[in-house]
PDB file of the backbone (N, CA, C, O) and the ligand in Angstrom, with CONECT records:
HET     ZN  A 101       1
ATOM      1  N   MET A   1      64.858  40.432  -7.804  1.00  0.00           N
ATOM      2  CA  MET A   1      64.947  41.636  -8.616  1.00  0.00           C
ATOM      3  C   MET A   1      66.030  42.544  -8.031  1.00  0.00           C
ATOM      4  O   MET A   1      66.223  42.583  -6.816  1.00  0.00           O
ATOM      5  N   ARG A   2      66.706  43.243  -8.865  1.00  0.00           N
ATOM      6  CA  ARG A   2      67.802  44.099  -8.439  1.00  0.00           C
ATOM      7  C   ARG A   2      67.280  45.472  -8.020  1.00  0.00           C
ATOM      8  O   ARG A   2      66.446  46.071  -8.699  1.00  0.00           O
ATOM      9  N   LEU A   3      67.791  45.957  -6.884  1.00  0.00           N
ATOM     10  CA  LEU A   3      67.394  47.279  -6.412  1.00  0.00           C
ATOM     11  C   LEU A   3      68.336  48.367  -6.881  1.00  0.00           C
ATOM     12  O   LEU A   3      67.909  49.490  -7.150  1.00  0.00           O
ATOM     13  N   PHE A   4      69.609  48.044  -6.980  1.00  0.00           N
ATOM     14  CA  PHE A   4      70.605  49.033  -7.382  1.00  0.00           C
ATOM     15  C   PHE A   4      71.389  48.526  -8.576  1.00  0.00           C
ATOM     16  O   PHE A   4      71.566  47.321  -8.754  1.00  0.00           O
ATOM     17  N   THR A   5      71.848  49.443  -9.377  1.00  0.00           N
ATOM     18  CA  THR A   5      72.721  49.078 -10.466  1.00  0.00           C
ATOM     19  C   THR A   5      73.726  50.212 -10.680  1.00  0.00           C
ATOM     20  O   THR A   5      73.516  51.326 -10.200  1.00  0.00           O
ATOM     21  N   PHE A   6      74.792  49.936 -11.382  1.00  0.00           N
ATOM     22  CA  PHE A   6      75.823  50.925 -11.618  1.00  0.00           C
ATOM     23  C   PHE A   6      75.489  51.745 -12.853  1.00  0.00           C
ATOM     24  O   PHE A   6      74.957  51.236 -13.839  1.00  0.00           O
ATOM     25  N   THR A   7      75.815  53.026 -12.772  1.00  0.00           N
ATOM     26  CA  THR A   7      75.459  53.909 -13.877  1.00  0.00           C
ATOM     27  C   THR A   7      76.672  54.398 -14.661  1.00  0.00           C
ATOM     28  O   THR A   7      76.516  55.170 -15.608  1.00  0.00           O
ATOM     29  N   GLY A   8      77.859  53.973 -14.294  1.00  0.00           N
ATOM     30  CA  GLY A   8      79.027  54.427 -15.036  1.00  0.00           C
ATOM     31  C   GLY A   8      80.171  53.437 -14.928  1.00  0.00           C
ATOM     32  O   GLY A   8      80.275  52.712 -13.939  1.00  0.00           O
ATOM     33  N   GLU A   9      81.021  53.401 -15.925  1.00  0.00           N
ATOM     34  CA  GLU A   9      82.133  52.450 -15.930  1.00  0.00           C
ATOM     35  C   GLU A   9      83.168  52.765 -14.864  1.00  0.00           C
ATOM     36  O   GLU A   9      83.933  51.893 -14.452  1.00  0.00           O
ATOM     37  N   HIS A  10      83.188  54.032 -14.413  1.00  0.00           N
ATOM     38  CA  HIS A  10      84.166  54.432 -13.399  1.00  0.00           C
ATOM     39  C   HIS A  10      83.809  53.902 -12.018  1.00  0.00           C
ATOM     40  O   HIS A  10      84.639  53.955 -11.111  1.00  0.00           O
ATOM     41  N   ARG A  11      82.587  53.388 -11.837  1.00  0.00           N
ATOM     42  CA  ARG A  11      82.165  52.855 -10.539  1.00  0.00           C
ATOM     43  C   ARG A  11      82.540  51.381 -10.458  1.00  0.00           C
ATOM     44  O   ARG A  11      82.316  50.617 -11.398  1.00  0.00           O
ATOM     45  N   LYS A  12      83.111  50.995  -9.327  1.00  0.00           N
ATOM     46  CA  LYS A  12      83.598  49.630  -9.178  1.00  0.00           C
ATOM     47  C   LYS A  12      82.631  48.789  -8.352  1.00  0.00           C
ATOM     48  O   LYS A  12      82.052  49.259  -7.372  1.00  0.00           O
ATOM     49  N   PHE A  13      82.474  47.556  -8.762  1.00  0.00           N
ATOM     50  CA  PHE A  13      81.631  46.618  -8.034  1.00  0.00           C
ATOM     51  C   PHE A  13      82.269  46.315  -6.685  1.00  0.00           C
ATOM     52  O   PHE A  13      83.455  45.992  -6.620  1.00  0.00           O
ATOM     53  N   LEU A  14      81.502  46.416  -5.619  1.00  0.00           N
ATOM     54  CA  LEU A  14      82.019  46.139  -4.278  1.00  0.00           C
ATOM     55  C   LEU A  14      81.591  44.775  -3.779  1.00  0.00           C
ATOM     56  O   LEU A  14      82.427  43.983  -3.343  1.00  0.00           O
ATOM     57  N   ARG A  15      80.304  44.491  -3.838  1.00  0.00           N
ATOM     58  CA  ARG A  15      79.804  43.219  -3.337  1.00  0.00           C
ATOM     59  C   ARG A  15      78.371  43.013  -3.802  1.00  0.00           C
ATOM     60  O   ARG A  15      77.724  43.942  -4.285  1.00  0.00           O
ATOM     61  N   GLU A  16      77.885  41.790  -3.653  1.00  0.00           N
ATOM     62  CA  GLU A  16      76.489  41.480  -3.927  1.00  0.00           C
ATOM     63  C   GLU A  16      75.859  40.999  -2.638  1.00  0.00           C
ATOM     64  O   GLU A  16      76.421  40.149  -1.948  1.00  0.00           O
ATOM     65  N   GLU A  17      74.716  41.527  -2.315  1.00  0.00           N
ATOM     66  CA  GLU A  17      74.018  41.135  -1.096  1.00  0.00           C
ATOM     67  C   GLU A  17      72.649  40.574  -1.448  1.00  0.00           C
ATOM     68  O   GLU A  17      71.943  41.121  -2.295  1.00  0.00           O
ATOM     69  N   ARG A  18      72.284  39.493  -0.801  1.00  0.00           N
ATOM     70  CA  ARG A  18      70.955  38.906  -0.970  1.00  0.00           C
ATOM     71  C   ARG A  18      70.306  38.836   0.412  1.00  0.00           C
ATOM     72  O   ARG A  18      70.545  37.897   1.172  1.00  0.00           O
ATOM     73  N   PRO A  19      69.487  39.836   0.730  1.00  0.00           N
ATOM     74  CA  PRO A  19      68.906  39.897   2.067  1.00  0.00           C
ATOM     75  C   PRO A  19      67.984  38.718   2.353  1.00  0.00           C
ATOM     76  O   PRO A  19      67.286  38.219   1.471  1.00  0.00           O
ATOM     77  N   GLU A  20      68.001  38.294   3.601  1.00  0.00           N
ATOM     78  CA  GLU A  20      67.141  37.206   4.039  1.00  0.00           C
ATOM     79  C   GLU A  20      66.462  37.622   5.337  1.00  0.00           C
ATOM     80  O   GLU A  20      67.094  38.197   6.224  1.00  0.00           O
ATOM     81  N   CYS A  21      65.192  37.333   5.438  1.00  0.00           N
ATOM     82  CA  CYS A  21      64.419  37.661   6.637  1.00  0.00           C
ATOM     83  C   CYS A  21      64.792  36.697   7.768  1.00  0.00           C
ATOM     84  O   CYS A  21      65.349  35.625   7.530  1.00  0.00           O
ATOM     85  N   ASP A  22      64.475  37.098   8.993  1.00  0.00           N
ATOM     86  CA  ASP A  22      64.709  36.211  10.139  1.00  0.00           C
ATOM     87  C   ASP A  22      63.916  34.910  10.029  1.00  0.00           C
ATOM     88  O   ASP A  22      64.297  33.902  10.624  1.00  0.00           O
ATOM     89  N   CYS A  23      62.814  34.924   9.272  1.00  0.00           N
ATOM     90  CA  CYS A  23      62.001  33.718   9.099  1.00  0.00           C
ATOM     91  C   CYS A  23      62.579  32.784   8.035  1.00  0.00           C
ATOM     92  O   CYS A  23      62.084  31.673   7.848  1.00  0.00           O
ATOM     93  N   GLY A  24      63.633  33.236   7.336  1.00  0.00           N
ATOM     94  CA  GLY A  24      64.282  32.386   6.354  1.00  0.00           C
ATOM     95  C   GLY A  24      63.889  32.660   4.915  1.00  0.00           C
ATOM     96  O   GLY A  24      64.521  32.130   4.000  1.00  0.00           O
ATOM     97  N   LYS A  25      62.875  33.464   4.687  1.00  0.00           N
ATOM     98  CA  LYS A  25      62.447  33.783   3.316  1.00  0.00           C
ATOM     99  C   LYS A  25      63.285  34.939   2.767  1.00  0.00           C
ATOM    100  O   LYS A  25      63.855  35.726   3.522  1.00  0.00           O
ATOM    101  N   SER A  26      63.346  35.021   1.457  1.00  0.00           N
ATOM    102  CA  SER A  26      64.138  36.084   0.850  1.00  0.00           C
ATOM    103  C   SER A  26      63.366  36.800  -0.255  1.00  0.00           C
ATOM    104  O   SER A  26      63.958  37.280  -1.221  1.00  0.00           O
ATOM    105  N   ILE A  27      62.057  36.869  -0.112  1.00  0.00           N
ATOM    106  CA  ILE A  27      61.236  37.617  -1.064  1.00  0.00           C
ATOM    107  C   ILE A  27      60.564  38.752  -0.299  1.00  0.00           C
ATOM    108  O   ILE A  27      59.889  38.533   0.707  1.00  0.00           O
ATOM    109  N   PHE A  28      60.766  39.974  -0.802  1.00  0.00           N
ATOM    110  CA  PHE A  28      60.276  41.166  -0.122  1.00  0.00           C
ATOM    111  C   PHE A  28      59.494  42.052  -1.089  1.00  0.00           C
ATOM    112  O   PHE A  28      59.756  42.071  -2.292  1.00  0.00           O
ATOM    113  N   ILE A  29      58.543  42.773  -0.542  1.00  0.00           N
ATOM    114  CA  ILE A  29      57.923  43.893  -1.255  1.00  0.00           C
ATOM    115  C   ILE A  29      58.723  45.116  -0.846  1.00  0.00           C
ATOM    116  O   ILE A  29      58.838  45.411   0.343  1.00  0.00           O
ATOM    117  N   THR A  30      59.272  45.825  -1.809  1.00  0.00           N
ATOM    118  CA  THR A  30      60.171  46.927  -1.477  1.00  0.00           C
ATOM    119  C   THR A  30      59.559  48.279  -1.817  1.00  0.00           C
ATOM    120  O   THR A  30      58.684  48.399  -2.674  1.00  0.00           O
ATOM    121  N   GLY A  31      60.046  49.271  -1.124  1.00  0.00           N
ATOM    122  CA  GLY A  31      59.619  50.630  -1.382  1.00  0.00           C
ATOM    123  C   GLY A  31      60.730  51.594  -1.040  1.00  0.00           C
ATOM    124  O   GLY A  31      61.634  51.274  -0.268  1.00  0.00           O
ATOM    125  N   GLU A  32      60.655  52.772  -1.619  1.00  0.00           N
ATOM    126  CA  GLU A  32      61.658  53.797  -1.370  1.00  0.00           C
ATOM    127  C   GLU A  32      60.956  55.084  -0.969  1.00  0.00           C
ATOM    128  O   GLU A  32      59.944  55.467  -1.556  1.00  0.00           O
ATOM    129  N   CYS A  33      61.497  55.730   0.019  1.00  0.00           N
ATOM    130  CA  CYS A  33      60.981  57.021   0.461  1.00  0.00           C
ATOM    131  C   CYS A  33      62.116  58.029   0.386  1.00  0.00           C
ATOM    132  O   CYS A  33      63.176  57.832   0.980  1.00  0.00           O
ATOM    133  N   GLU A  34      61.888  59.097  -0.339  1.00  0.00           N
ATOM    134  CA  GLU A  34      62.912  60.120  -0.505  1.00  0.00           C
ATOM    135  C   GLU A  34      62.422  61.443   0.052  1.00  0.00           C
ATOM    136  O   GLU A  34      61.224  61.725   0.088  1.00  0.00           O
ATOM    137  N   ARG A  35      63.368  62.233   0.478  1.00  0.00           N
ATOM    138  CA  ARG A  35      63.036  63.574   0.930  1.00  0.00           C
ATOM    139  C   ARG A  35      63.127  64.517  -0.267  1.00  0.00           C
ATOM    140  O   ARG A  35      64.168  64.622  -0.916  1.00  0.00           O
ATOM    141  N   ILE A  36      62.042  65.186  -0.541  1.00  0.00           N
ATOM    142  CA  ILE A  36      62.004  66.119  -1.657  1.00  0.00           C
ATOM    143  C   ILE A  36      62.256  67.525  -1.131  1.00  0.00           C
ATOM    144  O   ILE A  36      61.674  67.943  -0.130  1.00  0.00           O
ATOM    145  N   GLU A  37      63.108  68.227  -1.803  1.00  0.00           N
ATOM    146  CA  GLU A  37      63.380  69.605  -1.426  1.00  0.00           C
ATOM    147  C   GLU A  37      63.062  70.517  -2.596  1.00  0.00           C
ATOM    148  O   GLU A  37      63.077  70.102  -3.755  1.00  0.00           O
ATOM    149  N   GLY A  38      62.779  71.741  -2.274  1.00  0.00           N
ATOM    150  CA  GLY A  38      62.482  72.697  -3.325  1.00  0.00           C
ATOM    151  C   GLY A  38      63.499  73.820  -3.348  1.00  0.00           C
ATOM    152  O   GLY A  38      63.980  74.278  -2.311  1.00  0.00           O
ATOM    153  N   GLU A  39      63.808  74.243  -4.542  1.00  0.00           N
ATOM    154  CA  GLU A  39      64.709  75.378  -4.681  1.00  0.00           C
ATOM    155  C   GLU A  39      64.046  76.393  -5.590  1.00  0.00           C
ATOM    156  O   GLU A  39      63.688  76.087  -6.727  1.00  0.00           O
ATOM    157  N   GLN A  40      63.890  77.586  -5.085  1.00  0.00           N
ATOM    158  CA  GLN A  40      63.220  78.664  -5.814  1.00  0.00           C
ATOM    159  C   GLN A  40      61.820  78.236  -6.250  1.00  0.00           C
ATOM    160  O   GLN A  40      61.360  78.566  -7.343  1.00  0.00           O
ATOM    161  N   GLY A  41      61.159  77.492  -5.362  1.00  0.00           N
ATOM    162  CA  GLY A  41      59.788  77.076  -5.629  1.00  0.00           C
ATOM    163  C   GLY A  41      59.650  75.887  -6.548  1.00  0.00           C
ATOM    164  O   GLY A  41      58.530  75.510  -6.892  1.00  0.00           O
ATOM    165  N   ILE A  42      60.764  75.272  -6.964  1.00  0.00           N
ATOM    166  CA  ILE A  42      60.700  74.129  -7.875  1.00  0.00           C
ATOM    167  C   ILE A  42      61.084  72.869  -7.093  1.00  0.00           C
ATOM    168  O   ILE A  42      62.255  72.687  -6.762  1.00  0.00           O
ATOM    169  N   PRO A  43      60.112  71.995  -6.793  1.00  0.00           N
ATOM    170  CA  PRO A  43      60.432  70.770  -6.052  1.00  0.00           C
ATOM    171  C   PRO A  43      61.079  69.728  -6.963  1.00  0.00           C
ATOM    172  O   PRO A  43      60.953  69.794  -8.185  1.00  0.00           O
ATOM    173  N   GLY A  44      61.766  68.773  -6.355  1.00  0.00           N
ATOM    174  CA  GLY A  44      62.280  67.667  -7.159  1.00  0.00           C
ATOM    175  C   GLY A  44      63.669  67.222  -6.753  1.00  0.00           C
ATOM    176  O   GLY A  44      64.044  66.082  -7.026  1.00  0.00           O
ATOM    177  N   PHE A  45      64.438  68.074  -6.116  1.00  0.00           N
ATOM    178  CA  PHE A  45      65.783  67.671  -5.723  1.00  0.00           C
ATOM    179  C   PHE A  45      65.699  66.814  -4.478  1.00  0.00           C
ATOM    180  O   PHE A  45      65.158  67.262  -3.466  1.00  0.00           O
ATOM    181  N   PHE A  46      66.215  65.597  -4.518  1.00  0.00           N
ATOM    182  CA  PHE A  46      66.175  64.768  -3.322  1.00  0.00           C
ATOM    183  C   PHE A  46      67.536  64.752  -2.669  1.00  0.00           C
ATOM    184  O   PHE A  46      68.570  64.787  -3.337  1.00  0.00           O
ATOM    185  N   ASP A  47      67.516  64.701  -1.382  1.00  0.00           N
ATOM    186  CA  ASP A  47      68.743  64.779  -0.623  1.00  0.00           C
ATOM    187  C   ASP A  47      69.054  63.463   0.072  1.00  0.00           C
ATOM    188  O   ASP A  47      70.208  63.035   0.085  1.00  0.00           O
ATOM    189  N   GLU A  48      68.064  62.819   0.642  1.00  0.00           N
ATOM    190  CA  GLU A  48      68.301  61.588   1.357  1.00  0.00           C
ATOM    191  C   GLU A  48      67.016  60.768   1.398  1.00  0.00           C
ATOM    192  O   GLU A  48      65.921  61.301   1.221  1.00  0.00           O
ATOM    193  N   GLY A  49      67.162  59.483   1.629  1.00  0.00           N
ATOM    194  CA  GLY A  49      65.986  58.624   1.683  1.00  0.00           C
ATOM    195  C   GLY A  49      66.333  57.269   2.249  1.00  0.00           C
ATOM    196  O   GLY A  49      67.432  57.049   2.757  1.00  0.00           O
ATOM    197  N   VAL A  50      65.371  56.359   2.152  1.00  0.00           N
ATOM    198  CA  VAL A  50      65.558  55.024   2.689  1.00  0.00           C
ATOM    199  C   VAL A  50      64.830  54.024   1.790  1.00  0.00           C
ATOM    200  O   VAL A  50      63.769  54.321   1.240  1.00  0.00           O
ATOM    201  N   ILE A  51      65.418  52.839   1.650  1.00  0.00           N
ATOM    202  CA  ILE A  51      64.785  51.745   0.918  1.00  0.00           C
ATOM    203  C   ILE A  51      64.482  50.641   1.923  1.00  0.00           C
ATOM    204  O   ILE A  51      65.365  50.176   2.643  1.00  0.00           O
ATOM    205  N   VAL A  52      63.229  50.237   1.957  1.00  0.00           N
ATOM    206  CA  VAL A  52      62.791  49.243   2.929  1.00  0.00           C
ATOM    207  C   VAL A  52      62.126  48.068   2.215  1.00  0.00           C
ATOM    208  O   VAL A  52      61.743  48.168   1.049  1.00  0.00           O
ATOM    209  N   GLY A  53      61.998  46.956   2.934  1.00  0.00           N
ATOM    210  CA  GLY A  53      61.335  45.785   2.383  1.00  0.00           C
ATOM    211  C   GLY A  53      60.471  45.120   3.430  1.00  0.00           C
ATOM    212  O   GLY A  53      60.807  45.106   4.614  1.00  0.00           O
ATOM    213  N   LYS A  54      59.343  44.564   2.981  1.00  0.00           N
ATOM    214  CA  LYS A  54      58.457  43.808   3.869  1.00  0.00           C
ATOM    215  C   LYS A  54      58.458  42.361   3.386  1.00  0.00           C
ATOM    216  O   LYS A  54      58.182  42.088   2.218  1.00  0.00           O
ATOM    217  N   CYS A  55      58.767  41.447   4.287  1.00  0.00           N
ATOM    218  CA  CYS A  55      58.794  40.030   3.961  1.00  0.00           C
ATOM    219  C   CYS A  55      57.393  39.571   3.545  1.00  0.00           C
ATOM    220  O   CYS A  55      56.415  39.877   4.228  1.00  0.00           O
ATOM    221  N   ILE A  56      57.290  38.845   2.439  1.00  0.00           N
ATOM    222  CA  ILE A  56      55.963  38.426   1.987  1.00  0.00           C
ATOM    223  C   ILE A  56      55.425  37.267   2.820  1.00  0.00           C
ATOM    224  O   ILE A  56      54.244  36.932   2.724  1.00  0.00           O
ATOM    225  N   SER A  57      56.272  36.658   3.627  1.00  0.00           N
ATOM    226  CA  SER A  57      55.830  35.514   4.424  1.00  0.00           C
ATOM    227  C   SER A  57      55.358  35.932   5.813  1.00  0.00           C
ATOM    228  O   SER A  57      54.259  35.565   6.228  1.00  0.00           O
ATOM    229  N   CYS A  58      56.188  36.705   6.546  1.00  0.00           N
ATOM    230  CA  CYS A  58      55.854  37.035   7.938  1.00  0.00           C
ATOM    231  C   CYS A  58      55.542  38.518   8.143  1.00  0.00           C
ATOM    232  O   CYS A  58      55.196  38.921   9.254  1.00  0.00           O
ATOM    233  N   ASN A  59      55.656  39.336   7.097  1.00  0.00           N
ATOM    234  CA  ASN A  59      55.346  40.778   7.142  1.00  0.00           C
ATOM    235  C   ASN A  59      56.319  41.606   7.970  1.00  0.00           C
ATOM    236  O   ASN A  59      56.016  42.761   8.267  1.00  0.00           O
ATOM    237  N   ARG A  60      57.468  41.072   8.355  1.00  0.00           N
ATOM    238  CA  ARG A  60      58.462  41.895   9.050  1.00  0.00           C
ATOM    239  C   ARG A  60      59.005  42.939   8.078  1.00  0.00           C
ATOM    240  O   ARG A  60      59.210  42.664   6.896  1.00  0.00           O
ATOM    241  N   ASN A  61      59.233  44.141   8.602  1.00  0.00           N
ATOM    242  CA  ASN A  61      59.861  45.197   7.813  1.00  0.00           C
ATOM    243  C   ASN A  61      61.343  45.244   8.138  1.00  0.00           C
ATOM    244  O   ASN A  61      61.755  44.986   9.269  1.00  0.00           O
ATOM    245  N   ARG A  62      62.128  45.574   7.141  1.00  0.00           N
ATOM    246  CA  ARG A  62      63.553  45.771   7.386  1.00  0.00           C
ATOM    247  C   ARG A  62      64.079  46.840   6.441  1.00  0.00           C
ATOM    248  O   ARG A  62      63.550  47.066   5.353  1.00  0.00           O
ATOM    249  N   THR A  63      65.134  47.482   6.900  1.00  0.00           N
ATOM    250  CA  THR A  63      65.774  48.526   6.109  1.00  0.00           C
ATOM    251  C   THR A  63      66.875  47.901   5.269  1.00  0.00           C
ATOM    252  O   THR A  63      67.706  47.152   5.782  1.00  0.00           O
ATOM    253  N   PHE A  64      66.879  48.208   3.980  1.00  0.00           N
ATOM    254  CA  PHE A  64      67.949  47.726   3.106  1.00  0.00           C
ATOM    255  C   PHE A  64      69.073  48.739   2.966  1.00  0.00           C
ATOM    256  O   PHE A  64      70.249  48.377   3.003  1.00  0.00           O
ATOM    257  N   ALA A  65      68.714  50.004   2.806  1.00  0.00           N
ATOM    258  CA  ALA A  65      69.762  51.001   2.590  1.00  0.00           C
ATOM    259  C   ALA A  65      69.252  52.393   2.890  1.00  0.00           C
ATOM    260  O   ALA A  65      68.091  52.719   2.644  1.00  0.00           O
ATOM    261  N   PHE A  66      70.141  53.203   3.426  1.00  0.00           N
ATOM    262  CA  PHE A  66      69.903  54.632   3.544  1.00  0.00           C
ATOM    263  C   PHE A  66      70.680  55.300   2.422  1.00  0.00           C
ATOM    264  O   PHE A  66      71.852  54.989   2.210  1.00  0.00           O
ATOM    265  N   ILE A  67      70.052  56.199   1.713  1.00  0.00           N
ATOM    266  CA  ILE A  67      70.730  56.862   0.597  1.00  0.00           C
ATOM    267  C   ILE A  67      70.895  58.340   0.927  1.00  0.00           C
ATOM    268  O   ILE A  67      70.071  58.925   1.629  1.00  0.00           O
ATOM    269  N   ASP A  68      71.945  58.924   0.424  1.00  0.00           N
ATOM    270  CA  ASP A  68      72.213  60.330   0.665  1.00  0.00           C
ATOM    271  C   ASP A  68      72.960  60.890  -0.523  1.00  0.00           C
ATOM    272  O   ASP A  68      73.295  62.074  -0.540  1.00  0.00           O
TER     273      ASP A  68
HETATM  274 ZN    ZN A 101      59.923  36.890   7.104  1.00  0.00          ZN2+
END
């Protein structure tokens, strides 16, 4: 399953990555954690976060990307 996609024609494709665990498997349960900030009491603006995956075979966690 794809984690990221392009949202505009002005963005250029750089590369495709297919992460693989040290155990050799390439199926992960993924999650994203974002930092929520509030402005004038209204939460919702995110500034930075991280996308992680847990291997379904050996349960190792790994970081896929830091977003900002
Ligand atoms: Zn693994």
